[in-house]
C-alpha positions in Angstrom: 1.5 -8.2 -18.0 0.9 -7.4 -14.3 -2.1 -5.6 -12.8 -2.5 -4.2 -9.3 -6.1 -3.5 -8.2 -6.4 -1.3 -5.2 -9.5 -0.8 -3.1 -10.6 0.6 0.2 -9.9 4.3 -0.1 -12.5 6.9 0.8 -13.3 9.7 3.2 -13.2 9.4 7.0 -13.2 11.7 10.0 -10.1 12.1 12.1 -9.7 9.2 14.5 -11.4 6.8 12.1 -10.1 3.8 10.3 -9.7 2.5 6.8 -8.4 -0.7 5.2 -6.6 -0.5 1.8 -6.3 -3.7 -0.2 -4.2 -4.5 -3.3 -4.5 -7.6 -5.4 -1.8 -8.5 -7.9 -2.7 -10.5 -11.0 -1.2 -11.4 -14.3 2.1 -13.1 -15.3 3.8 -13.2 -12.0 6.6 -15.6 -11.1 7.4 -14.5 -7.6 6.6 -11.4 -5.4 9.3 -10.0 -3.2 8.5 -6.9 -1.3 5.0 -5.4 -1.3 4.2 -1.9 0.0 2.2 1.2 0.2 3.3 4.7 -0.7 1.4 8.0 -0.7 1.6 11.3 -2.4 0.1 14.7 -2.0 -0.1 17.4 -4.6 3.3 19.1 -5.2 5.2 16.5 -3.1 7.2 13.4 -3.8 5.8 10.0 -3.3 6.7 8.7 0.1 7.0 5.3 1.7 4.2 4.4 4.1 4.9 0.7 4.9 6.5 -2.3 3.3 6.4 -6.0 3.9 8.9 -8.6 2.6 8.1 -12.1 1.4 9.2 -13.3 4.8 6.8 -10.8 6.4 9.4 -8.4 7.7 7.8 -5.0 8.0 9.0 -1.4 7.8 7.0 1.7 8.6 7.4 5.4 8.1 7.8 7.1 11.5 4.7 9.1 10.9 2.5 6.0 10.8 4.1 3.7 13.4 1.7 2.4 15.9 -1.3 3.5 13.8 -0.9 1.5 10.6 -0.4 -2.2 10.1 0.6 -3.9 6.8 0.0 -7.6 6.0 0.1 -9.8 3.0 -1.3 -13.1 1.8 1.2 -14.7 -0.5 -1.2 -17.3 -1.9 -3.7 -14.6 -2.9 -1.0 -12.2 -3.9 -2.6 -9.4 -1.8 -1.3 -6.8 0.5 -3.5 -4.8 3.0 -2.9 -1.7 5.0 -5.0 -1.3 8.1 -5.0 2.4 9.0 -6.2 3.4 12.5 -6.3 6.7 14.3 -6.3 8.6 11.0 -5.2 12.2 10.9 -5.8 15.0 8.4 -2.1 14.7 7.5 -2.7 11.2 6.2 -4.8 12.6 3.4 -3.1 11.6 0.1 -3.4 9.3 -2.8 -2.1 5.9 -1.7 -0.3 3.6 -4.1 0.4 -0.1 -4.0 3.8 -1.2 -5.2 5.1 -4.8 -5.7 8.7 -5.9 -6.5 8.6 -8.9 -8.7 11.3 -11.5 -9.2 11.9 -14.1 -11.9 12.4 -14.6 -15.6 9.5 -12.3 -16.7 7.9 -9.0 -15.6 10.6 -8.6 -12.9 11.0 -5.2 -11.3 8.7 -2.6 -9.6 5.0 -2.4 -10.5 2.6 0.3 -9.3 -1.1 0.5 -8.9 -3.2 3.4 -10.1 -3.7 4.9 -6.6 -6.6 5.3 -4.3 -7.6 8.5 -2.6 -7.8 8.7 1.2 -9.3 11.9 2.7 -9.3 12.5 6.4 -11.3 15.5 7.7 -10.8 17.2 11.0 
């Protein structure tokens, strides 16, 4: 199977920074897109940022200029650098990877990590 281990969540004051990391492990043939999503109670999960295998990136308008996504293909990791955090960024953040190949292909999700930004 596939496991996604997220780390780096926590509590921070507005204007602060956090780095989220996600490491993929298990039976993985090839990783296509990696990304971060977030969800608040009563709301749908929303895209924060994604990065393709070729390192093309996409960001939600709400985080452009503040967040930066990166990946290390050899280590099967994706990171989200979050700067200038706002209370509206408070959410559970989920790592997602899209796998290709003859086994375990498809979308895999992490368990989520809480980010809390206080004003």
